[in-house]
N, CA, C and O of each residue as an XYZ file, in Angstrom:
692
protein
N     -65.339     30.961     59.744
C     -64.281     30.351     60.522
C     -64.923     29.558     61.661
O     -65.727     30.099     62.420
N     -64.577     28.314     61.776
C     -65.134     27.459     62.809
C     -64.326     27.607     64.096
O     -63.111     27.798     64.049
N     -65.005     27.520     65.255
C     -64.269     27.572     66.516
C     -63.444     26.307     66.685
O     -63.759     25.271     66.100
N     -62.384     26.392     67.487
C     -61.565     25.195     67.697
C     -62.384     24.123     68.404
O     -63.307     24.436     69.157
N     -62.046     22.868     68.163
C     -62.803     21.796     68.817
C     -62.605     21.820     70.326
O     -61.539     22.189     70.821
N     -63.635     21.428     71.042
C     -63.562     21.340     72.491
C     -62.917     19.998     72.842
O     -63.366     18.950     72.377
N     -61.866     20.033     73.660
C     -61.222     18.761     74.006
C     -62.163     17.869     74.812
O     -62.965     18.346     75.614
N     -62.048     16.596     74.584
C     -62.858     15.644     75.340
C     -62.109     15.242     76.599
O     -60.903     15.465     76.694
N     -62.808     14.648     77.576
C     -62.107     14.200     78.787
C     -60.967     13.240     78.493
O     -60.010     13.167     79.265
N     -61.048     12.507     77.398
C     -59.962     11.572     77.073
C     -58.703     12.304     76.620
O     -57.627     11.708     76.580
N     -58.823     13.601     76.274
C     -57.658     14.386     75.887
C     -56.901     14.939     77.098
O     -55.825     15.518     76.943
N     -57.452     14.765     78.291
C     -56.834     15.308     79.501
C     -55.526     14.567     79.785
O     -55.336     13.431     79.350
N     -54.633     15.226     80.519
C     -53.382     14.551     80.888
C     -53.676     13.252     81.627
O     -54.646     13.159     82.380
N     -52.831     12.253     81.403
C     -53.071     10.949     82.022
C     -52.652     10.913     83.486
O     -53.090     10.038     84.232
N     -51.814     11.846     83.904
C     -51.366     11.835     85.290
C     -52.374     12.547     86.186
O     -53.153     13.383     85.727
N     -52.345     12.205     87.458
C     -53.221     12.853     88.430
C     -52.540     14.122     88.909
O     -51.359     14.116     89.258
N     -53.293     15.201     88.922
C     -52.742     16.473     89.380
C     -52.412     16.389     90.863
O     -53.166     15.820     91.652
N     -51.289     16.957     91.221
C     -50.814     16.963     92.603
C     -50.533     18.394     93.020
O     -50.067     19.203     92.218
N     -50.818     18.705     94.281
C     -50.437     19.996     94.842
C     -49.152     19.806     95.634
O     -49.116     19.048     96.603
N     -48.093     20.503     95.212
C     -46.808     20.476     95.904
C     -46.714     21.723     96.774
O     -46.914     22.840     96.298
N     -46.408     21.522     98.051
C     -46.280     22.595     99.024
C     -44.849     22.618     99.537
O     -44.166     21.594     99.529
N     -44.393     23.791     99.986
C     -43.036     23.895    100.513
C     -43.049     24.568    101.880
O     -43.754     25.551    102.110
N     -42.253     24.009    102.772
C     -42.131     24.527    104.129
C     -40.652     24.674    104.437
O     -39.892     23.709    104.356
N     -40.251     25.874    104.787
C     -38.852     26.121    105.123
C     -38.645     27.597    105.363
O     -39.406     28.431    104.872
N     -37.626     27.911    106.111
C     -37.331     29.301    106.436
C     -36.833     30.053    105.203
O     -36.506     29.447    104.182
N     -36.780     31.364    105.312
C     -36.244     32.197    104.234
C     -34.817     31.734    103.926
O     -34.003     31.557    104.833
N     -34.527     31.542    102.645
C     -33.189     31.131    102.246
C     -32.941     29.635    102.316
O     -31.821     29.180    102.083
N     -33.978     28.861    102.637
C     -33.791     27.412    102.749
C     -33.780     26.710    101.397
O     -33.378     25.550    101.305
N     -34.216     27.400    100.349
C     -34.213     26.800     99.015
C     -35.593     26.471     98.483
O     -35.719     25.678     97.550
N     -36.630     27.062     99.056
C     -38.001     26.763     98.613
C     -38.216     27.104     97.140
O     -38.737     26.284     96.384
N     -37.822     28.294     96.734
C     -38.049     28.698     95.337
C     -37.211     27.877     94.364
O     -37.675     27.542     93.274
N     -35.999     27.556     94.746
C     -35.160     26.705     93.899
C     -35.801     25.334     93.713
O     -35.839     24.803     92.603
N     -36.303     24.767     94.810
C     -36.965     23.472     94.725
C     -38.245     23.568     93.887
O     -38.513     22.688     93.068
N     -39.029     24.619     94.083
C     -40.288     24.717     93.322
C     -40.026     24.876     91.831
O     -40.797     24.373     91.015
N     -38.961     25.560     91.466
C     -38.626     25.676     90.046
C     -38.306     24.301     89.465
O     -38.708     23.990     88.344
N     -37.597     23.492     90.214
C     -37.268     22.140     89.754
C     -38.527     21.276     89.653
O     -38.718     20.567     88.666
N     -39.383     21.336     90.673
C     -40.609     20.543     90.653
C     -41.519     20.945     89.494
O     -42.203     20.102     88.913
N     -41.524     22.225     89.164
C     -42.407     22.725     88.111
C     -41.946     22.344     86.711
O     -42.650     22.617     85.739
N     -40.788     21.724     86.590
C     -40.327     21.311     85.264
C     -41.009     20.022     84.806
O     -40.824     19.599     83.665
N     -41.786     19.402     85.672
C     -42.509     18.181     85.297
C     -43.626     18.519     84.300
O     -44.149     19.633     84.325
N     -43.992     17.592     83.440
C     -45.079     17.842     82.485
C     -46.393     18.159     83.207
O     -46.653     17.649     84.297
N     -47.201     18.992     82.595
C     -48.531     19.345     83.096
C     -48.466     19.928     84.497
O     -49.305     19.631     85.348
N     -47.456     20.765     84.727
C     -47.230     21.343     86.047
C     -46.974     22.834     85.917
O     -46.233     23.272     85.037
N     -47.594     23.614     86.805
C     -47.342     25.052     86.858
C     -46.861     25.424     88.248
O     -47.219     24.794     89.243
N     -46.054     26.447     88.289
C     -45.552     27.002     89.557
C     -46.222     28.346     89.777
O     -46.286     29.175     88.869
N     -46.717     28.556     90.976
C     -47.304     29.836     91.348
C     -46.478     30.375     92.505
O     -46.405     29.759     93.568
N     -45.856     31.530     92.290
C     -44.937     32.109     93.264
C     -45.591     33.268     94.003
O     -46.000     34.259     93.398
N     -45.683     33.126     95.312
C     -46.237     34.195     96.134
C     -45.422     35.480     95.979
O     -45.998     36.557     95.821
N     -44.101     35.382     96.022
C     -43.258     36.577     95.908
C     -43.492     37.310     94.589
O     -43.569     38.539     94.563
N     -43.607     36.552     93.487
C     -43.855     37.190     92.190
C     -45.178     37.956     92.201
O     -45.239     39.115     91.790
N     -46.225     37.302     92.671
C     -47.546     37.943     92.692
C     -47.581     39.122     93.649
O     -48.105     40.180     93.299
N     -47.037     38.965     94.844
C     -47.066     40.066     95.815
C     -46.290     41.273     95.309
O     -46.730     42.411     95.477
N     -45.137     41.032     94.689
C     -44.327     42.159     94.215
C     -45.013     42.911     93.076
O     -44.788     44.110     92.905
N     -45.845     42.224     92.296
C     -46.541     42.880     91.185
C     -47.856     43.532     91.638
O     -48.206     44.618     91.177
N     -48.564     42.873     92.526
C     -49.852     43.413     92.976
C     -49.705     44.516     94.014
O     -50.536     45.422     94.084
N     -48.657     44.442     94.814
C     -48.474     45.396     95.918
C     -47.071     46.007     95.884
O     -46.331     45.904     96.862
N     -46.696     46.648     94.754
C     -45.345     47.216     94.679
C     -45.165     48.311     95.735
O     -46.018     49.182     95.906
N     -44.050     48.240     96.422
C     -43.692     49.231     97.446
C     -44.700     49.328     98.588
O     -44.765     50.356     99.262
N     -45.483     48.283     98.815
C     -46.462     48.300     99.907
C     -46.097     47.365    101.046
O     -46.694     47.447    102.120
N     -45.134     46.481    100.842
C     -44.791     45.501    101.869
C     -43.458     45.898    102.493
O     -42.390     45.672    101.924
N     -43.554     46.508    103.703
C     -42.363     46.981    104.401
C     -42.182     46.315    105.761
O     -41.092     46.341    106.331
N     -43.250     45.721    106.273
C     -43.212     45.103    107.599
C     -43.991     43.790    107.553
O     -44.730     43.527    106.605
N     -43.817     42.986    108.571
C     -44.486     41.693    108.636
C     -46.008     41.847    108.541
O     -46.669     41.037    107.891
N     -46.562     42.867    109.177
C     -48.011     43.094    109.129
C     -48.474     43.379    107.693
O     -49.555     42.944    107.297
N     -47.666     44.105    106.916
C     -48.005     44.367    105.511
C     -48.040     43.056    104.732
O     -48.953     42.817    103.942
N     -47.032     42.207    104.963
C     -46.984     40.919    104.283
C     -48.221     40.092    104.617
O     -48.852     39.531    103.722
N     -48.566     40.014    105.882
C     -49.710     39.204    106.306
C     -50.981     39.691    105.613
O     -51.756     38.885    105.096
N     -51.195     41.005    105.601
C     -52.394     41.577    104.968
C     -52.439     41.254    103.474
O     -53.469     40.808    102.968
N     -51.356     41.470    102.784
C     -51.326     41.256    101.335
C     -51.374     39.766    100.988
O     -52.049     39.379    100.034
N     -50.672     38.933    101.745
C     -50.676     37.490    101.484
C     -52.068     36.907    101.707
O     -52.495     36.029    100.957
N     -52.780     37.383    102.726
C     -54.160     36.922    102.944
C     -55.040     37.244    101.738
O     -55.828     36.405    101.302
N     -54.908     38.439    101.208
C     -55.684     38.829    100.017
C     -55.345     37.950     98.825
O     -56.229     37.505     98.094
N     -54.054     37.707     98.639
C     -53.616     36.892     97.510
C     -54.152     35.473     97.626
O     -54.656     34.918     96.649
N     -54.048     34.885     98.806
C     -54.566     33.521     98.997
C     -56.055     33.468     98.689
O     -56.518     32.545     98.018
N     -56.801     34.443     99.172
C     -58.237     34.482     98.916
C     -58.528     34.571     97.415
O     -59.420     33.891     96.909
N     -57.773     35.408     96.715
C     -57.993     35.594     95.276
C     -57.584     34.370     94.461
O     -58.214     34.072     93.446
N     -56.546     33.661     94.884
C     -55.994     32.564     94.091
C     -56.642     31.204     94.353
O     -56.502     30.297     93.533
N     -57.339     31.042     95.458
C     -57.838     29.719     95.857
C     -58.622     29.019     94.756
O     -58.291     27.894     94.382
N     -59.638     29.656     94.242
C     -60.469     29.031     93.211
C     -59.682     28.683     91.963
O     -59.915     27.643     91.349
N     -58.759     29.537     91.588
C     -57.937     29.296     90.399
C     -57.041     28.072     90.592
O     -56.931     27.233     89.698
N     -56.403     27.973     91.754
C     -55.524     26.836     92.041
C     -56.325     25.535     92.013
O     -55.890     24.536     91.441
N     -57.490     25.563     92.634
C     -58.340     24.371     92.648
C     -58.775     23.989     91.235
O     -58.789     22.807     90.891
N     -59.127     24.974     90.416
C     -59.555     24.703     89.040
C     -58.417     24.093     88.223
O     -58.646     23.184     87.424
N     -57.213     24.578     88.415
C     -56.070     23.994     87.708
C     -55.937     22.512     88.031
O     -55.770     21.685     87.134
N     -56.011     22.184     89.313
C     -55.860     20.774     89.701
C     -57.020     19.932     89.195
O     -56.807     18.806     88.745
N     -58.235     20.449     89.257
C     -59.385     19.688     88.751
C     -59.274     19.453     87.251
O     -59.837     18.488     86.734
N     -58.557     20.320     86.548
C     -58.394     20.146     85.105
C     -57.205     19.247     84.760
O     -56.911     19.031     83.584
N     -56.521     18.722     85.780
C     -55.422     17.797     85.533
C     -54.043     18.418     85.566
O     -53.063     17.760     85.217
N     -53.944     19.675     85.979
C     -52.655     20.351     86.044
C     -52.135     20.311     87.475
O     -52.823     20.739     88.402
N     -50.933     19.803     87.652
C     -50.305     19.837     88.972
C     -49.858     21.259     89.271
O     -49.459     21.999     88.372
N     -49.927     21.631     90.534
C     -49.551     22.974     90.961
C     -48.441     22.877     91.989
O     -48.542     22.147     92.975
N     -47.375     23.629     91.736
C     -46.298     23.780     92.697
C     -46.498     25.149     93.318
O     -46.304     26.177     92.668
N     -46.882     25.148     94.566
C     -47.232     26.377     95.251
C     -46.005     26.906     95.989
O     -45.627     26.383     97.038
N     -45.392     27.941     95.435
C     -44.226     28.566     96.061
C     -44.712     29.636     97.032
O     -44.416     30.823     96.895
N     -45.464     29.169     98.010
C     -45.950     29.964     99.139
C     -45.404     29.247    100.373
O     -45.432     28.017    100.404
N     -44.918     29.945    101.375
C     -44.368     29.238    102.529
C     -45.455     28.569    103.367
O     -46.372     29.229    103.856
N     -45.342     27.278    103.521
C     -46.271     26.505    104.361
C     -45.699     26.444    105.770
O     -45.512     25.367    106.335
N     -45.424     27.619    106.327
C     -44.626     27.722    107.543
C     -45.418     27.873    108.834
O     -44.826     27.942    109.911
N     -46.732     27.926    108.749
C     -47.567     27.984    109.954
C     -48.723     27.005    109.782
O     -49.085     26.637    108.665
N     -49.288     26.597    110.897
C     -50.428     25.682    110.836
C     -51.597     26.323    110.094
O     -52.311     25.636    109.364
N     -51.803     27.623    110.268
C     -52.916     28.305    109.603
C     -52.737     28.317    108.089
O     -53.695     28.082    107.352
N     -51.541     28.585    107.624
C     -51.289     28.578    106.181
C     -51.450     27.173    105.625
O     -52.015     26.987    104.548
N     -50.959     26.193    106.354
C     -51.110     24.815    105.897
C     -52.579     24.394    105.878
O     -52.974     23.597    105.028
N     -53.385     24.905    106.784
C     -54.826     24.593    106.768
C     -55.458     25.141    105.493
O     -56.298     24.473    104.890
N     -55.068     26.350    105.071
C     -55.566     26.909    103.808
C     -55.166     25.993    102.650
O     -55.983     25.688    101.781
N     -53.910     25.561    102.645
C     -53.406     24.698    101.573
C     -54.130     23.351    101.568
O     -54.432     22.810    100.505
N     -54.406     22.814    102.752
C     -55.148     21.553    102.851
C     -56.512     21.707    102.164
O     -56.943     20.822    101.425
N     -57.171     22.813    102.409
C     -58.466     23.055    101.774
C     -58.385     23.039    100.259
O     -59.305     22.567     99.591
N     -57.291     23.551     99.712
C     -57.126     23.575     98.256
C     -57.140     22.171     97.676
O     -57.923     21.877     96.773
N     -56.276     21.304     98.190
C     -56.202     19.966     97.592
C     -57.395     19.112     97.965
O     -57.787     18.238     97.191
N     -57.982     19.336     99.123
C     -59.175     18.560     99.481
C     -60.352     18.937     98.591
O     -61.049     18.057     98.085
N     -60.584     20.242     98.391
C     -61.702     20.676     97.539
C     -61.499     20.254     96.085
O     -62.467     19.993     95.371
N     -60.227     20.186     95.645
C     -59.937     19.771     94.269
C     -59.915     18.254     94.133
O     -59.900     17.737     93.015
N     -59.912     17.540     95.241
C     -59.828     16.079     95.191
C     -58.491     15.599     94.670
O     -58.415     14.595     93.962
N     -57.431     16.321     95.023
C     -56.094     16.019     94.499
C     -55.166     15.544     95.610
O     -55.341     15.924     96.768
N     -54.182     14.718     95.268
C     -53.153     14.360     96.249
C     -52.209     15.551     96.471
O     -52.261     16.548     95.751
N     -51.369     15.420     97.462
C     -50.430     16.498     97.770
C     -49.099     15.927     98.238
O     -48.986     14.748     98.575
N     -48.100     16.794     98.249
C     -46.798     16.490     98.845
C     -46.323     17.767     99.517
O     -46.276     18.825     98.889
N     -45.972     17.670    100.792
C     -45.433     18.808    101.537
C     -43.926     18.607    101.653
O     -43.457     17.711    102.355
N     -43.182     19.450    100.956
C     -41.719     19.374    100.932
C     -41.180     20.232    102.075
O     -41.337     21.453    102.072
N     -40.549     19.587    103.046
C     -40.000     20.259    104.220
C     -38.500     20.409    104.047
O     -37.766     19.422    103.990
N     -38.046     21.669    103.963
C     -36.623     21.956    103.798
C     -36.028     22.242    105.161
O     -36.353     23.250    105.789
N     -35.152     21.353    105.621
C     -34.532     21.469    106.935
C     -33.090     21.929    106.757
O     -32.178     21.127    106.553
N     -32.914     23.237    106.841
C     -31.619     23.860    106.582
C     -31.250     24.703    107.803
O     -32.094     25.449    108.301
N     -30.014     24.606    108.299
C     -29.616     25.402    109.461
C     -29.769     26.911    109.217
O     -29.595     27.392    108.097
N     -30.093     27.636    110.276
C     -30.303     29.085    110.167
C     -29.108     29.805    109.550
O     -29.290     30.708    108.733
N     -27.898     29.423    109.924
C     -26.719     30.122    109.397
C     -26.580     29.922    107.889
O     -26.141     30.830    107.183
N     -26.944     28.761    107.398
C     -26.917     28.518    105.953
C     -27.977     29.384    105.275
O     -27.720     30.000    104.241
N     -29.171     29.423    105.867
C     -30.249     30.263    105.313
C     -29.838     31.733    105.271
O     -30.070     32.416    104.274
N     -29.230     32.217    106.349
C     -28.804     33.622    106.402
C     -27.726     33.912    105.354
O     -27.746     34.966    104.719
N     -26.805     32.999    105.177
C     -25.761     33.199    104.164
C     -26.382     33.268    102.772
O     -26.008     34.112    101.958
N     -27.328     32.378    102.507
C     -28.010     32.402    101.207
C     -28.808     33.690    101.047
O     -28.842     34.279     99.966
N     -29.446     34.120    102.126
C     -30.237     35.353    102.095
C     -29.341     36.550    101.777
O     -29.700     37.397    100.960
N     -28.179     36.618    102.422
C     -27.245     37.715    102.142
C     -26.799     37.692    100.673
O     -26.707     38.738    100.032
N     -26.523     36.497    100.150
C     -26.117     36.375     98.742
C     -27.253     36.801     97.822
O     -27.025     37.485     96.824
N     -28.463     36.403     98.152
C     -29.638     36.792     97.359
C     -29.815     38.309     97.380
O     -30.078     38.920     96.344
N     -29.671     38.913     98.552
C     -29.781     40.370     98.660
C     -28.709     41.050     97.813
O     -28.996     42.027     97.122
N     -27.488     40.547     97.860
C     -26.381     41.149     97.114
C     -26.594     41.029     95.609
O     -26.224     41.923     94.847
N     -27.196     39.916     95.188
C     -27.447     39.722     93.750
C     -28.504     40.694     93.240
O     -28.472     41.090     92.074
N     -29.442     41.081     94.104
C     -30.451     42.070     93.726
C     -31.517     41.577     92.774
O     -32.227     42.391     92.183
N     -31.656     40.265     92.603
C     -32.637     39.765     91.644
C     -33.908     39.214     92.302
O     -34.739     38.609     91.625
N     -34.060     39.413     93.585
C     -35.263     38.967     94.292
C     -36.100     40.208     94.627
O     -35.541     41.247     94.977
N     -37.423     40.113     94.525
C     -38.243     41.307     94.758
C     -38.239     41.811     96.202
O     -38.596     42.964     96.445
N     -37.846     40.978     97.158
C     -37.862     41.389     98.561
C     -36.508     41.096     99.201
O     -36.037     39.959     99.173
N     -35.894     42.109     99.769
C     -34.656     41.928    100.515
C     -34.998     41.828    101.992
O     -35.875     42.540    102.482
N     -34.312     40.952    102.697
C     -34.520     40.769    104.130
C     -33.168     40.771    104.833
O     -32.196     40.190    104.350
N     -33.128     41.433    105.980
C     -31.914     41.472    106.796
C     -31.868     40.257    107.724
O     -32.836     39.504    107.824
N     -30.735     40.076    108.397
C     -30.635     39.005    109.385
C     -31.666     39.207    110.495
O     -32.260     38.241    110.975
N     -31.880     40.454    110.902
C     -32.860     40.742    111.956
C     -34.277     40.390    111.493
O     -35.069     39.850    112.265
N     -34.589     40.695    110.237
C     -35.910     40.333    109.707
C     -36.046     38.815    109.588
O     -37.119     38.265    109.841
N     -34.968     38.140    109.206
C     -34.971     36.682    109.175
C     -35.349     36.144    110.553
O     -36.210     35.271    110.672
N     -34.701     36.669    111.589
C     -34.975     36.218    112.952
C     -36.417     36.496    113.355
O     -37.069     35.648    113.965
N     -36.911     37.673    113.017
C     -38.292     38.033    113.361
C     -39.285     37.098    112.675
O     -40.203     36.586    113.316
N     -39.107     36.879    111.395
C     -40.016     36.026    110.629
C     -39.884     34.567    111.076
O     -40.880     33.849    111.160
N     -38.663     34.137    111.360
C     -38.433     32.747    111.760
C     -39.093     32.405    113.094
O     -39.372     31.236    113.361
N     -39.343     33.401    113.927
C     -40.041     33.148    115.197
C     -41.452     32.607    114.963
O     -42.025     31.965    115.843
N     -42.008     32.860    113.789
C     -43.359     32.402    113.460
C     -43.357     31.043    112.763
O     -44.417     30.464    112.524
N     -42.172     30.536    112.438
C     -42.060     29.258    111.739
C     -42.467     28.114    112.655
O     -41.989     28.012    113.785
N     -43.351     27.254    112.163
C     -43.764     26.060    112.889
C     -43.725     24.897    111.897
O     -44.497     24.861    110.939
N     -42.834     23.963    112.135
C     -42.739     22.796    111.254
C     -44.017     21.968    111.371
O     -44.660     21.961    112.421
N     -44.383     21.277    110.305
C     -45.596     20.446    110.362
C     -45.430     19.299    111.357
O     -44.340     18.756    111.534
N     -46.530     18.954    111.991
C     -46.526     17.837    112.922
C     -47.279     16.666    112.302
O     -48.072     16.844    111.378
N     -47.025     15.485    112.813
C     -47.651     14.273    112.274
C     -49.171     14.347    112.351
O     -49.858     13.838    111.465
N     -49.710     14.975    113.401
C     -51.168     15.028    113.543
C     -51.834     15.919    112.494
O     -53.056     15.880    112.351
N     -51.055     16.727    111.752
C     -51.637     17.520    110.663
C     -51.966     16.635    109.461
O     -52.793     17.003    108.626
N     -51.325     15.474    109.372
C     -51.675     14.502    108.342
C     -51.146     14.773    106.950
O     -51.707     14.264    105.979
N     -50.092     15.552    106.816
C     -49.531     15.828    105.488
C     -48.593     14.711    105.056
O     -47.997     14.024    105.886
N     -48.471     14.541    103.741
C     -47.486     13.637    103.145
C     -46.176     14.434    103.044
O     -45.970     15.177    102.084
N     -45.313     14.278    104.022
C     -44.099     15.106    104.125
C     -42.922     14.424    103.447
O     -42.647     13.245    103.666
N     -42.239     15.199    102.619
C     -40.983     14.770    101.998
C     -39.901     15.694    102.547
O     -39.949     16.907    102.343
N     -38.940     15.124    103.233
C     -37.891     15.927    103.880
C     -36.719     16.160    102.926
O     -36.287     15.257    102.208
N     -36.218     17.396    102.940
C     -35.049     17.787    102.168
C     -34.056     18.426    103.139
O     -34.399     19.362    103.861
N     -32.826     17.915    103.152
C     -31.783     18.480    104.040
C     -30.796     19.273    103.219
O     -29.845     19.830    103.767
């Protein structure tokens, strides 16, 4: 039995791989948007919530737990995300780009891969986000439930991107 042929560079997708990032508060629609973006050809979606809930079941109860586990996940996934983009696959990163430090990590991904990027900024009022969060909690199909108080606590750390960060920002209202 012969091994399958190795694809040549000419067999690679013709489009340039792009890293799509999302910035928005809990309940702003980041995951909904990333699912839509990931429907494009040669595109994969990587969801932080999916990975965290599987790798750290019942371990994330407070913001400090999330920070510890998310840091580990980012460290583990970096090389893989970069390799996907270098191979011509666009990546929709369903990780919140909600702080300058997280965005700096994301910048490193697309810079090291030599790929373009788009930072999707979801600008949704807090009351709309909270209503969506309550509906999501009631549906029970999300791995992490958050209260209004937790929304407020987490939102205190939210920092929208600034022009001096140099991202290609696409605004969604």
